[in-house]
C-alpha angles and dihedrals in degrees: 000000000000117000113257115251116249121221113214112204145149122263088250090054092051091050091052091051091048090051092049091049092048091050092050093049098040102035116012096048091054093047092052092047089055091049091052092050092050092047091050089057089062090074129230106057094195091070098029109114093182090057094047092047092051092047090050091050090047090054091049093049093047089051091050091049091054091047092050092047090051093048092049093045091054097035119134114200113218113212103209090188089067091059123080110277094239097044123102113239143133108300094033132105114225129198117198139158131216111243139275098025116327125141116273118262125203127205137168111231110222138162116280092256091058098045117130109162093185088061093046095258113128128187120255085231094059115108095247095047093044090052094047096043112115094012125116140224112291096024121126116219134186107227113204115234127211091247091062095258127100141224124220117229135178123215109232104174140002125192138162116268 
C-alpha cells in the first residue's frame, strides 16, 4: 500500500481547515438537502435543472468534506518556534532580494493547503520556498527556474508569522 501523504501546515492553517469542515458538515450539507427537497417537489426530475444543480453541488461538497478530512487526518503541525529564528521554514516570513540589486520581496511560507499567493502566502512546495527552506539570513541561494535557468537571491530577513 502506498504511504499516505502528509500535509505540513501551521496551527492557524489547521484551525481554518477545521472551521471550513465544520461549516460544510453543519451548515452547507443541510442547505443543499433542503434545496434538493424543494427541487423534487417541482415534479419530473429528468428535466429539473434545479434538482440537477443541487445534486451536483452536493457531490462537490461531499468531495470537499472527504478532502478536508484527509488533510486534517494526515496534517503535520510545524512549530516555527522550534526552528532557529533566522532559518527559513514553514510558519516563517522571509524577505529576500534577487541579486544583484532587485527590490526586496516578502512572503510567508505555509503548507500547500494554506497557500494564497495573492495574500503573500506561498506553498512550501513552490520552487522559491523549496529552495529557501533551511537556509538562513545572509545566505545566497540559486533558485531553479522553470526554464532550466536559475536566479540568485539573498535572504535579508526571517521572522515568525
